[in-house]
N, C-alpha and C positions, 0 to 999 in steps of 0.2 A: 379117631376111623376115617381111611382115605378109601375112595371108593370110587373106584375106575369103571365108568362101564365103556364095552365094546360094544360094536350094532351095526350091523351090516345089511343090507337089500339091495341085491345084485337088483342092475335096469332092468334086468327082461321079467322082474316079480313085479314090477308096476305097471298100470294098466295108464297108459303116457295121450294124450291126444292136446295139442294148441297148449303144449308148458304145462298144460294142466292135469293132477294127479290126478282121477275118475277113482280106481279103488288099488287094491289091495290083492293082490290074485297070488296065493301060493301055489309055483309050482318047485319040483325039482323038493330038494332034500336038503337043509340046515343041517351039520351037528358041529359041539363045540366039544373039544378036549382039553381039558389040562393034566400038563406036565409037570408034575412039582419040582421033581428032582433036576429038571432044566429051567423054571420058570419061566414058564412055554404055553402058552396060549392058539389053539390051531383053531379056526373055526373052519369050517370045505361048503362050498355050496354046490352040488349036482343035481342036473337036467338031461337026461339024455347025456348025448356026448358033452354039454357041455360043461367046465368046469372050474369053479375059481377057487381062492383058499385066502385065509388072512393066519397070520403068524404074528401075534404081540410077544416079546420076550420081553422078562423083567431083568434090567441088567444096576448095578451095585443097589440096591436097595436098603435105604432104614430101617426097616423093618420086612419082618419077610412076607411074600405076598402068600396068599389065599384064593380059591378061586370059590363063590356056590354064590346061588341061584343067577347064572349070569352074567357075574360079577366079579373083576377082582377088586378086593380088600386089604387093606393095610393096616393092620392093627397100629398105632402107633403111641408113645405118651411122650410128647412134646413138651419139654421145662419153657416156661415161659421168656421170651426171647430167642429161643433157639431154633434150628432149623433142622429141616427134614427133607429129605432127597431120596429121587429113585429115575433110575432112568426106563421109557417103556418103549421099543422100539418096535415097528412097525412095516412088515416085510408081506405084499405081494403077490399073489402068484397064480399064472396064467395057464394054461393049458402048455405054452410053449415054452414055460421058465421050469429050471430046474434051481432047486436051491440054493439060495447063496452064503454064505456068512455073513452077520452085519458085520461092516469096520465096530472097530470098538478105536474110539475116538478120548 
């Protein structure tokens, strides 16, 4: 089983002084949503007018992705000397960005 964790902490959530983090202060709201048919995980952070979003999409997986307990999981049976592959595409979105489709190389 391959376990891909995604976690983001917006800078404004941290109390930072003299390059040291003193405390994790929860501000705003963080939500994640898994779109199985698109193989896409969308995590958004909102605090008043401040908004950020991260879209992680799974492309060309050798095993179907699953999302459980905050993790992308790939259950794969890999024979000795075989390979396993997937692509994870990260698309950060700020307040001024419109969603752009990832390039397919």
